[in-house]
PDBQT receptor file of N, H, CA, C and O in Angstrom, charges set to zero:
ATOM      1  N   MET A   1     -16.955   9.774-185.214  1.00  0.00    +0.000 N 
ATOM      2  CA  MET A   1     -18.034  10.963-185.992  1.00  0.00    +0.000 C 
ATOM      3  C   MET A   1     -18.398  11.078-187.293  1.00  0.00    +0.000 C 
ATOM      4  O   MET A   1     -17.653  11.428-188.208  1.00  0.00    +0.000 OA
ATOM      5  N   ASP A   2     -19.409  10.819-187.368  1.00  0.00    +0.000 N 
ATOM      6  H   ASP A   2     -20.015  10.535-186.625  1.00  0.00    +0.000 HD
ATOM      7  CA  ASP A   2     -19.635  10.767-188.874  1.00  0.00    +0.000 C 
ATOM      8  C   ASP A   2     -20.758  12.183-189.447  1.00  0.00    +0.000 C 
ATOM      9  O   ASP A   2     -21.988  12.151-189.461  1.00  0.00    +0.000 OA
ATOM     10  N   VAL A   3     -20.055  13.089-189.784  1.00  0.00    +0.000 N 
ATOM     11  H   VAL A   3     -19.055  13.115-189.773  1.00  0.00    +0.000 HD
ATOM     12  CA  VAL A   3     -20.816  14.791-189.709  1.00  0.00    +0.000 C 
ATOM     13  C   VAL A   3     -21.882  14.745-190.960  1.00  0.00    +0.000 C 
ATOM     14  O   VAL A   3     -22.855  15.495-190.885  1.00  0.00    +0.000 OA
ATOM     15  N   PRO A   4     -21.709  13.731-192.321  1.00  0.00    +0.000 N 
ATOM     16  CA  PRO A   4     -22.660  13.837-193.300  1.00  0.00    +0.000 C 
ATOM     17  C   PRO A   4     -24.026  13.014-192.351  1.00  0.00    +0.000 C 
ATOM     18  O   PRO A   4     -25.176  13.449-192.280  1.00  0.00    +0.000 OA
ATOM     19  N   TYR A   5     -23.601  11.982-191.816  1.00  0.00    +0.000 N 
ATOM     20  H   TYR A   5     -22.667  11.629-191.874  1.00  0.00    +0.000 HD
ATOM     21  CA  TYR A   5     -24.896  11.282-191.138  1.00  0.00    +0.000 C 
ATOM     22  C   TYR A   5     -25.722  12.027-190.207  1.00  0.00    +0.000 C 
ATOM     23  O   TYR A   5     -26.950  12.067-190.118  1.00  0.00    +0.000 OA
ATOM     24  N   ASP A   6     -24.663  12.712-189.409  1.00  0.00    +0.000 N 
ATOM     25  H   ASP A   6     -23.666  12.679-189.481  1.00  0.00    +0.000 HD
ATOM     26  CA  ASP A   6     -25.174  13.847-188.347  1.00  0.00    +0.000 C 
ATOM     27  C   ASP A   6     -26.632  14.757-188.577  1.00  0.00    +0.000 C 
ATOM     28  O   ASP A   6     -27.697  14.967-187.996  1.00  0.00    +0.000 OA
ATOM     29  N   LEU A   7     -25.804  15.197-190.025  1.00  0.00    +0.000 N 
ATOM     30  H   LEU A   7     -24.939  15.026-190.497  1.00  0.00    +0.000 HD
ATOM     31  CA  LEU A   7     -26.771  16.430-190.651  1.00  0.00    +0.000 C 
ATOM     32  C   LEU A   7     -27.862  15.793-191.103  1.00  0.00    +0.000 C 
ATOM     33  O   LEU A   7     -28.930  16.308-190.774  1.00  0.00    +0.000 OA
ATOM     34  N   THR A   8     -27.921  14.527-191.962  1.00  0.00    +0.000 N 
ATOM     35  H   THR A   8     -27.054  14.108-192.229  1.00  0.00    +0.000 HD
ATOM     36  CA  THR A   8     -28.808  14.204-191.880  1.00  0.00    +0.000 C 
ATOM     37  C   THR A   8     -30.080  13.997-191.035  1.00  0.00    +0.000 C 
ATOM     38  O   THR A   8     -31.247  14.208-191.364  1.00  0.00    +0.000 OA
ATOM     39  N   SER A   9     -29.614  13.561-189.935  1.00  0.00    +0.000 N 
ATOM     40  H   SER A   9     -28.666  13.389-189.668  1.00  0.00    +0.000 HD
ATOM     41  CA  SER A   9     -30.548  13.009-189.179  1.00  0.00    +0.000 C 
ATOM     42  C   SER A   9     -31.173  14.518-188.290  1.00  0.00    +0.000 C 
ATOM     43  O   SER A   9     -32.311  14.679-187.849  1.00  0.00    +0.000 OA
ATOM     44  N   TYR A  10     -29.657  15.766-188.211  1.00  0.00    +0.000 N 
ATOM     45  H   TYR A  10     -28.733  15.634-188.569  1.00  0.00    +0.000 HD
ATOM     46  CA  TYR A  10     -30.460  17.055-187.837  1.00  0.00    +0.000 C 
ATOM     47  C   TYR A  10     -31.430  17.109-188.975  1.00  0.00    +0.000 C 
ATOM     48  O   TYR A  10     -32.442  17.561-188.440  1.00  0.00    +0.000 OA
ATOM     49  N   VAL A  11     -31.728  16.887-190.359  1.00  0.00    +0.000 N 
ATOM     50  H   VAL A  11     -30.905  16.520-190.793  1.00  0.00    +0.000 HD
ATOM     51  CA  VAL A  11     -32.521  17.771-191.327  1.00  0.00    +0.000 C 
ATOM     52  C   VAL A  11     -33.843  16.695-191.419  1.00  0.00    +0.000 C 
ATOM     53  O   VAL A  11     -35.016  17.067-191.437  1.00  0.00    +0.000 OA
ATOM     54  N   ARG A  12     -33.582  15.879-191.449  1.00  0.00    +0.000 N 
ATOM     55  H   ARG A  12     -32.629  15.576-191.435  1.00  0.00    +0.000 HD
ATOM     56  CA  ARG A  12     -34.653  14.646-191.027  1.00  0.00    +0.000 C 
ATOM     57  C   ARG A  12     -36.014  15.398-189.203  1.00  0.00    +0.000 C 
ATOM     58  O   ARG A  12     -37.200  15.712-189.105  1.00  0.00    +0.000 OA
ATOM     59  N   VAL A  13     -35.118  15.346-188.471  1.00  0.00    +0.000 N 
ATOM     60  H   VAL A  13     -34.154  15.091-188.550  1.00  0.00    +0.000 HD
ATOM     61  CA  VAL A  13     -35.844  15.725-187.015  1.00  0.00    +0.000 C 
ATOM     62  C   VAL A  13     -36.719  17.358-187.646  1.00  0.00    +0.000 C 
ATOM     63  O   VAL A  13     -37.917  17.618-187.536  1.00  0.00    +0.000 OA
ATOM     64  N   LEU A  14     -35.445  18.372-188.399  1.00  0.00    +0.000 N 
ATOM     65  H   LEU A  14     -34.471  18.161-188.488  1.00  0.00    +0.000 HD
ATOM     66  CA  LEU A  14     -36.090  19.367-188.476  1.00  0.00    +0.000 C 
ATOM     67  C   LEU A  14     -37.510  19.551-189.256  1.00  0.00    +0.000 C 
ATOM     68  O   LEU A  14     -38.475  20.245-188.935  1.00  0.00    +0.000 OA
ATOM     69  N   LYS A  15     -37.288  18.545-190.599  1.00  0.00    +0.000 N 
ATOM     70  H   LYS A  15     -36.504  17.982-190.860  1.00  0.00    +0.000 HD
ATOM     71  CA  LYS A  15     -38.547  18.235-191.348  1.00  0.00    +0.000 C 
ATOM     72  C   LYS A  15     -40.043  17.736-190.524  1.00  0.00    +0.000 C 
ATOM     73  O   LYS A  15     -41.191  18.179-190.550  1.00  0.00    +0.000 OA
ATOM     74  N   MET A  16     -39.501  16.803-189.933  1.00  0.00    +0.000 N 
ATOM     75  H   MET A  16     -38.568  16.443-189.911  1.00  0.00    +0.000 HD
ATOM     76  CA  MET A  16     -40.825  16.671-189.008  1.00  0.00    +0.000 C 
ATOM     77  C   MET A  16     -41.477  17.441-188.242  1.00  0.00    +0.000 C 
ATOM     78  O   MET A  16     -42.698  17.556-188.138  1.00  0.00    +0.000 OA
ATOM     79  N   ALA A  17     -40.420  18.126-187.544  1.00  0.00    +0.000 N 
ATOM     80  H   ALA A  17     -39.428  18.033-187.629  1.00  0.00    +0.000 HD
ATOM     81  CA  ALA A  17     -40.758  19.158-186.807  1.00  0.00    +0.000 C 
ATOM     82  C   ALA A  17     -42.111  20.044-187.258  1.00  0.00    +0.000 C 
ATOM     83  O   ALA A  17     -42.172  20.242-188.471  1.00  0.00    +0.000 OA
ATOM     84  N   LYS A  18     -43.104  20.555-186.531  1.00  0.00    +0.000 N 
ATOM     85  H   LYS A  18     -43.055  20.394-185.545  1.00  0.00    +0.000 HD
ATOM     86  CA  LYS A  18     -44.164  21.877-187.147  1.00  0.00    +0.000 C 
ATOM     87  C   LYS A  18     -44.547  23.101-186.121  1.00  0.00    +0.000 C 
ATOM     88  O   LYS A  18     -44.389  22.971-184.907  1.00  0.00    +0.000 OA
ATOM     89  N   THR A  19     -45.047  24.258-186.691  1.00  0.00    +0.000 N 
ATOM     90  H   THR A  19     -45.176  24.364-187.677  1.00  0.00    +0.000 HD
ATOM     91  CA  THR A  19     -45.079  24.769-185.480  1.00  0.00    +0.000 C 
ATOM     92  C   THR A  19     -46.406  24.588-184.669  1.00  0.00    +0.000 C 
ATOM     93  O   THR A  19     -47.516  24.520-185.196  1.00  0.00    +0.000 OA
ATOM     94  N   PRO A  20     -46.188  24.526-183.483  1.00  0.00    +0.000 N 
ATOM     95  CA  PRO A  20     -47.679  24.219-182.794  1.00  0.00    +0.000 C 
ATOM     96  C   PRO A  20     -48.926  25.301-183.110  1.00  0.00    +0.000 C 
ATOM     97  O   PRO A  20     -48.710  26.406-183.608  1.00  0.00    +0.000 OA
ATOM     98  N   SER A  21     -50.180  24.847-182.767  1.00  0.00    +0.000 N 
ATOM     99  H   SER A  21     -50.356  23.950-182.362  1.00  0.00    +0.000 HD
ATOM    100  CA  SER A  21     -51.447  25.427-183.287  1.00  0.00    +0.000 C 
ATOM    101  C   SER A  21     -51.555  26.851-181.949  1.00  0.00    +0.000 C 
ATOM    102  O   SER A  21     -50.920  26.951-180.899  1.00  0.00    +0.000 OA
ATOM    103  N   THR A  22     -52.385  27.581-182.414  1.00  0.00    +0.000 N 
ATOM    104  H   THR A  22     -52.901  27.499-183.267  1.00  0.00    +0.000 HD
ATOM    105  CA  THR A  22     -52.805  28.564-181.544  1.00  0.00    +0.000 C 
ATOM    106  C   THR A  22     -53.101  27.748-180.094  1.00  0.00    +0.000 C 
ATOM    107  O   THR A  22     -52.391  28.015-179.124  1.00  0.00    +0.000 OA
ATOM    108  N   ASN A  23     -54.253  26.673-179.977  1.00  0.00    +0.000 N 
ATOM    109  H   ASN A  23     -54.830  26.456-180.765  1.00  0.00    +0.000 HD
ATOM    110  CA  ASN A  23     -54.199  25.522-178.724  1.00  0.00    +0.000 C 
ATOM    111  C   ASN A  23     -53.277  25.155-178.252  1.00  0.00    +0.000 C 
ATOM    112  O   ASN A  23     -53.184  25.290-177.031  1.00  0.00    +0.000 OA
ATOM    113  N   GLU A  24     -52.551  24.741-178.745  1.00  0.00    +0.000 N 
ATOM    114  H   GLU A  24     -52.626  24.632-179.736  1.00  0.00    +0.000 HD
ATOM    115  CA  GLU A  24     -51.326  23.862-178.476  1.00  0.00    +0.000 C 
ATOM    116  C   GLU A  24     -50.439  24.995-177.937  1.00  0.00    +0.000 C 
ATOM    117  O   GLU A  24     -49.714  24.589-177.029  1.00  0.00    +0.000 OA
ATOM    118  N   PHE A  25     -50.364  25.620-178.078  1.00  0.00    +0.000 N 
ATOM    119  H   PHE A  25     -50.953  25.949-178.816  1.00  0.00    +0.000 HD
ATOM    120  CA  PHE A  25     -49.659  26.976-177.761  1.00  0.00    +0.000 C 
ATOM    121  C   PHE A  25     -49.793  27.368-176.644  1.00  0.00    +0.000 C 
ATOM    122  O   PHE A  25     -48.905  27.652-175.840  1.00  0.00    +0.000 OA
ATOM    123  N   LEU A  26     -50.923  27.412-176.515  1.00  0.00    +0.000 N 
ATOM    124  H   LEU A  26     -51.644  27.181-177.168  1.00  0.00    +0.000 HD
ATOM    125  CA  LEU A  26     -51.632  27.947-175.324  1.00  0.00    +0.000 C 
ATOM    126  C   LEU A  26     -51.832  27.754-174.138  1.00  0.00    +0.000 C 
ATOM    127  O   LEU A  26     -51.768  28.409-173.098  1.00  0.00    +0.000 OA
ATOM    128  N   GLN A  27     -52.217  26.242-174.597  1.00  0.00    +0.000 N 
ATOM    129  H   GLN A  27     -52.269  25.710-175.442  1.00  0.00    +0.000 HD
ATOM    130  CA  GLN A  27     -52.356  24.926-173.345  1.00  0.00    +0.000 C 
ATOM    131  C   GLN A  27     -51.038  24.550-172.862  1.00  0.00    +0.000 C 
ATOM    132  O   GLN A  27     -51.056  23.848-171.851  1.00  0.00    +0.000 OA
ATOM    133  N   VAL A  28     -49.816  24.868-173.373  1.00  0.00    +0.000 N 
ATOM    134  H   VAL A  28     -49.801  25.439-174.194  1.00  0.00    +0.000 HD
ATOM    135  CA  VAL A  28     -48.588  24.674-172.964  1.00  0.00    +0.000 C 
ATOM    136  C   VAL A  28     -48.408  25.825-172.285  1.00  0.00    +0.000 C 
ATOM    137  O   VAL A  28     -48.215  25.651-171.082  1.00  0.00    +0.000 OA
ATOM    138  N   SER A  29     -48.407  26.959-172.664  1.00  0.00    +0.000 N 
ATOM    139  H   SER A  29     -48.564  27.100-173.642  1.00  0.00    +0.000 HD
ATOM    140  CA  SER A  29     -48.192  28.519-171.511  1.00  0.00    +0.000 C 
ATOM    141  C   SER A  29     -48.678  28.560-170.613  1.00  0.00    +0.000 C 
ATOM    142  O   SER A  29     -48.081  28.830-169.571  1.00  0.00    +0.000 OA
ATOM    143  N   LYS A  30     -49.915  28.315-170.668  1.00  0.00    +0.000 N 
ATOM    144  H   LYS A  30     -50.400  28.096-171.514  1.00  0.00    +0.000 HD
ATOM    145  CA  LYS A  30     -50.526  27.852-168.944  1.00  0.00    +0.000 C 
ATOM    146  C   LYS A  30     -50.291  26.761-168.403  1.00  0.00    +0.000 C 
ATOM    147  O   LYS A  30     -50.458  26.957-167.199  1.00  0.00    +0.000 OA
ATOM    148  N   ILE A  31     -49.927  25.460-168.613  1.00  0.00    +0.000 N 
ATOM    149  H   ILE A  31     -49.791  25.301-169.591  1.00  0.00    +0.000 HD
ATOM    150  CA  ILE A  31     -49.173  24.653-168.110  1.00  0.00    +0.000 C 
ATOM    151  C   ILE A  31     -48.193  25.539-167.210  1.00  0.00    +0.000 C 
ATOM    152  O   ILE A  31     -48.281  25.822-166.015  1.00  0.00    +0.000 OA
ATOM    153  N   ALA A  32     -47.153  25.918-168.240  1.00  0.00    +0.000 N 
ATOM    154  H   ALA A  32     -47.081  25.689-169.211  1.00  0.00    +0.000 HD
ATOM    155  CA  ALA A  32     -45.888  26.171-167.733  1.00  0.00    +0.000 C 
ATOM    156  C   ALA A  32     -45.828  27.431-166.691  1.00  0.00    +0.000 C 
ATOM    157  O   ALA A  32     -45.016  27.765-165.828  1.00  0.00    +0.000 OA
ATOM    158  N   GLY A  33     -47.137  28.013-167.199  1.00  0.00    +0.000 N 
ATOM    159  H   GLY A  33     -47.796  27.742-167.900  1.00  0.00    +0.000 HD
ATOM    160  CA  GLY A  33     -46.923  29.221-166.002  1.00  0.00    +0.000 C 
ATOM    161  C   GLY A  33     -47.779  28.859-164.668  1.00  0.00    +0.000 C 
ATOM    162  O   GLY A  33     -47.782  29.502-163.618  1.00  0.00    +0.000 OA
ATOM    163  N   ALA A  34     -48.420  27.813-164.928  1.00  0.00    +0.000 N 
ATOM    164  H   ALA A  34     -48.418  27.290-165.780  1.00  0.00    +0.000 HD
ATOM    165  CA  ALA A  34     -48.745  26.894-163.165  1.00  0.00    +0.000 C 
ATOM    166  C   ALA A  34     -47.977  26.518-162.776  1.00  0.00    +0.000 C 
ATOM    167  O   ALA A  34     -47.880  26.831-161.590  1.00  0.00    +0.000 OA
ATOM    168  N   GLY A  35     -46.858  25.629-163.290  1.00  0.00    +0.000 N 
ATOM    169  H   GLY A  35     -46.936  25.375-164.254  1.00  0.00    +0.000 HD
ATOM    170  CA  GLY A  35     -45.916  25.160-162.849  1.00  0.00    +0.000 C 
ATOM    171  C   GLY A  35     -44.824  26.286-162.269  1.00  0.00    +0.000 C 
ATOM    172  O   GLY A  35     -44.241  25.840-161.281  1.00  0.00    +0.000 OA
ATOM    173  N   ILE A  36     -44.419  27.589-162.627  1.00  0.00    +0.000 N 
ATOM    174  H   ILE A  36     -44.893  27.951-163.430  1.00  0.00    +0.000 HD
ATOM    175  CA  ILE A  36     -43.249  28.554-162.231  1.00  0.00    +0.000 C 
ATOM    176  C   ILE A  36     -44.419  28.985-161.168  1.00  0.00    +0.000 C 
ATOM    177  O   ILE A  36     -43.982  28.806-160.031  1.00  0.00    +0.000 OA
ATOM    178  N   ILE A  37     -45.514  29.399-161.154  1.00  0.00    +0.000 N 
ATOM    179  H   ILE A  37     -45.869  29.545-162.078  1.00  0.00    +0.000 HD
ATOM    180  CA  ILE A  37     -46.343  29.869-160.138  1.00  0.00    +0.000 C 
ATOM    181  C   ILE A  37     -46.213  29.363-158.558  1.00  0.00    +0.000 C 
ATOM    182  O   ILE A  37     -46.050  29.858-157.442  1.00  0.00    +0.000 OA
ATOM    183  N   PHE A  38     -46.401  27.981-159.216  1.00  0.00    +0.000 N 
ATOM    184  H   PHE A  38     -46.533  27.579-160.122  1.00  0.00    +0.000 HD
ATOM    185  CA  PHE A  38     -46.795  26.469-157.680  1.00  0.00    +0.000 C 
ATOM    186  C   PHE A  38     -45.354  26.536-157.421  1.00  0.00    +0.000 C 
ATOM    187  O   PHE A  38     -45.245  26.160-156.254  1.00  0.00    +0.000 OA
ATOM    188  N   ILE A  39     -44.058  26.843-157.931  1.00  0.00    +0.000 N 
ATOM    189  H   ILE A  39     -44.147  27.148-158.879  1.00  0.00    +0.000 HD
ATOM    190  CA  ILE A  39     -42.465  26.289-157.699  1.00  0.00    +0.000 C 
ATOM    191  C   ILE A  39     -42.222  27.779-156.673  1.00  0.00    +0.000 C 
ATOM    192  O   ILE A  39     -41.469  27.697-155.702  1.00  0.00    +0.000 OA
ATOM    193  N   GLY A  40     -42.966  29.162-157.018  1.00  0.00    +0.000 N 
ATOM    194  H   GLY A  40     -43.578  29.228-157.807  1.00  0.00    +0.000 HD
ATOM    195  CA  GLY A  40     -42.741  30.123-156.650  1.00  0.00    +0.000 C 
ATOM    196  C   GLY A  40     -43.365  30.308-155.168  1.00  0.00    +0.000 C 
ATOM    197  O   GLY A  40     -42.891  30.889-154.191  1.00  0.00    +0.000 OA
ATOM    198  N   LEU A  41     -44.520  29.656-155.321  1.00  0.00    +0.000 N 
ATOM    199  H   LEU A  41     -44.905  29.184-156.114  1.00  0.00    +0.000 HD
ATOM    200  CA  LEU A  41     -45.470  29.423-154.333  1.00  0.00    +0.000 C 
ATOM    201  C   LEU A  41     -44.724  28.640-152.592  1.00  0.00    +0.000 C 
ATOM    202  O   LEU A  41     -44.703  28.811-151.373  1.00  0.00    +0.000 OA
ATOM    203  N   VAL A  42     -44.251  27.790-153.651  1.00  0.00    +0.000 N 
ATOM    204  H   VAL A  42     -44.268  27.651-154.641  1.00  0.00    +0.000 HD
ATOM    205  CA  VAL A  42     -43.500  26.706-152.574  1.00  0.00    +0.000 C 
ATOM    206  C   VAL A  42     -42.239  27.459-151.826  1.00  0.00    +0.000 C 
ATOM    207  O   VAL A  42     -42.258  27.506-150.596  1.00  0.00    +0.000 OA
ATOM    208  N   GLY A  43     -41.473  27.871-152.334  1.00  0.00    +0.000 N 
ATOM    209  H   GLY A  43     -41.458  27.833-153.333  1.00  0.00    +0.000 HD
ATOM    210  CA  GLY A  43     -40.589  28.779-152.629  1.00  0.00    +0.000 C 
ATOM    211  C   GLY A  43     -40.614  30.281-151.566  1.00  0.00    +0.000 C 
ATOM    212  O   GLY A  43     -39.677  30.723-150.900  1.00  0.00    +0.000 OA
ATOM    213  N   PHE A  44     -41.700  30.708-151.667  1.00  0.00    +0.000 N 
ATOM    214  H   PHE A  44     -42.461  30.349-152.207  1.00  0.00    +0.000 HD
ATOM    215  CA  PHE A  44     -41.927  31.612-150.641  1.00  0.00    +0.000 C 
ATOM    216  C   PHE A  44     -42.576  31.190-149.525  1.00  0.00    +0.000 C 
ATOM    217  O   PHE A  44     -42.230  31.741-148.481  1.00  0.00    +0.000 OA
ATOM    218  N   ILE A  45     -43.704  30.085-149.442  1.00  0.00    +0.000 N 
ATOM    219  H   ILE A  45     -43.985  29.637-150.291  1.00  0.00    +0.000 HD
ATOM    220  CA  ILE A  45     -43.974  29.177-148.476  1.00  0.00    +0.000 C 
ATOM    221  C   ILE A  45     -42.569  28.957-147.341  1.00  0.00    +0.000 C 
ATOM    222  O   ILE A  45     -42.341  29.632-146.336  1.00  0.00    +0.000 OA
ATOM    223  N   ILE A  46     -41.737  27.763-147.897  1.00  0.00    +0.000 N 
ATOM    224  H   ILE A  46     -41.922  27.215-148.713  1.00  0.00    +0.000 HD
ATOM    225  CA  ILE A  46     -40.354  27.821-147.308  1.00  0.00    +0.000 C 
ATOM    226  C   ILE A  46     -39.826  29.519-146.953  1.00  0.00    +0.000 C 
ATOM    227  O   ILE A  46     -39.423  29.691-145.802  1.00  0.00    +0.000 OA
ATOM    228  N   GLY A  47     -39.822  30.180-147.459  1.00  0.00    +0.000 N 
ATOM    229  H   GLY A  47     -40.149  30.041-148.394  1.00  0.00    +0.000 HD
ATOM    230  CA  GLY A  47     -39.070  30.950-146.763  1.00  0.00    +0.000 C 
ATOM    231  C   GLY A  47     -39.468  32.068-145.525  1.00  0.00    +0.000 C 
ATOM    232  O   GLY A  47     -38.853  32.729-144.688  1.00  0.00    +0.000 OA
ATOM    233  N   ALA A  48     -40.950  31.847-145.963  1.00  0.00    +0.000 N 
ATOM    234  H   ALA A  48     -41.449  31.310-146.642  1.00  0.00    +0.000 HD
ATOM    235  CA  ALA A  48     -41.834  32.916-144.777  1.00  0.00    +0.000 C 
ATOM    236  C   ALA A  48     -41.587  31.681-143.304  1.00  0.00    +0.000 C 
ATOM    237  O   ALA A  48     -41.253  32.214-142.246  1.00  0.00    +0.000 OA
ATOM    238  N   ILE A  49     -41.674  30.886-143.303  1.00  0.00    +0.000 N 
ATOM    239  H   ILE A  49     -41.945  30.453-144.162  1.00  0.00    +0.000 HD
ATOM    240  CA  ILE A  49     -41.452  29.487-142.621  1.00  0.00    +0.000 C 
ATOM    241  C   ILE A  49     -40.243  29.550-141.732  1.00  0.00    +0.000 C 
ATOM    242  O   ILE A  49     -40.222  29.569-140.501  1.00  0.00    +0.000 OA
ATOM    243  N   MET A  50     -38.846  29.591-142.914  1.00  0.00    +0.000 N 
ATOM    244  H   MET A  50     -38.863  29.576-143.914  1.00  0.00    +0.000 HD
ATOM    245  CA  MET A  50     -37.500  29.973-142.382  1.00  0.00    +0.000 C 
ATOM    246  C   MET A  50     -37.684  31.476-141.575  1.00  0.00    +0.000 C 
ATOM    247  O   MET A  50     -37.251  31.553-140.425  1.00  0.00    +0.000 OA
ATOM    248  N   VAL A  51     -38.088  32.214-141.966  1.00  0.00    +0.000 N 
ATOM    249  H   VAL A  51     -38.439  32.152-142.900  1.00  0.00    +0.000 HD
ATOM    250  CA  VAL A  51     -38.098  34.085-141.512  1.00  0.00    +0.000 C 
ATOM    251  C   VAL A  51     -38.944  33.497-140.464  1.00  0.00    +0.000 C 
ATOM    252  O   VAL A  51     -38.628  34.325-139.610  1.00  0.00    +0.000 OA
ATOM    253  N   PHE A  52     -39.680  32.808-139.913  1.00  0.00    +0.000 N 
ATOM    254  H   PHE A  52     -39.936  32.135-140.607  1.00  0.00    +0.000 HD
ATOM    255  CA  PHE A  52     -41.203  32.823-138.750  1.00  0.00    +0.000 C 
ATOM    256  C   PHE A  52     -40.069  32.173-137.834  1.00  0.00    +0.000 C 
ATOM    257  O   PHE A  52     -39.857  32.693-136.739  1.00  0.00    +0.000 OA
ATOM    258  N   LEU A  53     -39.151  30.788-138.331  1.00  0.00    +0.000 N 
ATOM    259  H   LEU A  53     -39.323  30.366-139.221  1.00  0.00    +0.000 HD
ATOM    260  CA  LEU A  53     -38.803  29.728-137.349  1.00  0.00    +0.000 C 
ATOM    261  C   LEU A  53     -37.327  30.962-136.712  1.00  0.00    +0.000 C 
ATOM    262  O   LEU A  53     -36.879  31.082-135.572  1.00  0.00    +0.000 OA
ATOM    263  N   THR A  54     -37.079  31.415-137.520  1.00  0.00    +0.000 N 
ATOM    264  H   THR A  54     -37.443  31.317-138.446  1.00  0.00    +0.000 HD
ATOM    265  CA  THR A  54     -35.670  32.609-137.021  1.00  0.00    +0.000 C 
ATOM    266  C   THR A  54     -36.206  33.336-136.142  1.00  0.00    +0.000 C 
ATOM    267  O   THR A  54     -36.270  33.304-134.913  1.00  0.00    +0.000 OA
ATOM    268  N   SER A  55     -36.470  33.799-136.702  1.00  0.00    +0.000 N 
ATOM    269  H   SER A  55     -36.418  33.825-137.701  1.00  0.00    +0.000 HD
ATOM    270  CA  SER A  55     -37.256  35.413-135.756  1.00  0.00    +0.000 C 
ATOM    271  C   SER A  55     -37.880  34.811-134.744  1.00  0.00    +0.000 C 
ATOM    272  O   SER A  55     -38.515  35.784-134.339  1.00  0.00    +0.000 OA
ATOM    273  N   ALA A  56     -38.172  33.956-134.045  1.00  0.00    +0.000 N 
ATOM    274  H   ALA A  56     -37.656  33.165-134.374  1.00  0.00    +0.000 HD
ATOM    275  CA  ALA A  56     -39.139  33.077-132.852  1.00  0.00    +0.000 C 
ATOM    276  C   ALA A  56     -38.215  32.683-132.260  1.00  0.00    +0.000 C 
ATOM    277  O   ALA A  56     -38.294  32.677-131.032  1.00  0.00    +0.000 OA
ATOM    278  N   GLY A  57     -37.094  32.244-132.864  1.00  0.00    +0.000 N 
ATOM    279  H   GLY A  57     -37.030  32.249-133.862  1.00  0.00    +0.000 HD
ATOM    280  CA  GLY A  57     -36.037  31.161-131.535  1.00  0.00    +0.000 C 
ATOM    281  C   GLY A  57     -35.225  32.289-131.643  1.00  0.00    +0.000 C 
ATOM    282  O   GLY A  57     -34.150  31.865-131.218  1.00  0.00    +0.000 OA
ATOM    283  N   GLY A  58     -35.085  33.295-131.901  1.00  0.00    +0.000 N 
ATOM    284  H   GLY A  58     -35.958  33.639-132.246  1.00  0.00    +0.000 HD
ATOM    285  CA  GLY A  58     -33.939  34.640-131.208  1.00  0.00    +0.000 C 
ATOM    286  C   GLY A  58     -35.105  35.206-130.113  1.00  0.00    +0.000 C 
ATOM    287  O   GLY A  58     -34.765  35.562-128.985  1.00  0.00    +0.000 OA
ATOM    288  N   ALA A  59     -35.863  35.230-130.357  1.00  0.00    +0.000 N 
ATOM    289  H   ALA A  59     -36.139  34.941-131.273  1.00  0.00    +0.000 HD
ATOM    290  CA  ALA A  59     -36.444  36.323-129.096  1.00  0.00    +0.000 C 
ATOM    291  C   ALA A  59     -36.721  35.432-127.838  1.00  0.00    +0.000 C 
ATOM    292  O   ALA A  59     -37.139  35.944-126.799  1.00  0.00    +0.000 OA
TER     293      ALA A  59
């Protein structure tokens, strides 16, 4: 492990990085939010189906 080489590569990456514009940030936020809501909705539907199947099977 070459520590000076690793540090220079990290510094190079940080120099290339930039702060996203407001439009970029909003677009990424919307996409991430939609993904979170979608995954939550799928989990809710699966949970509702499981509750329905377990309560219907016992009666």
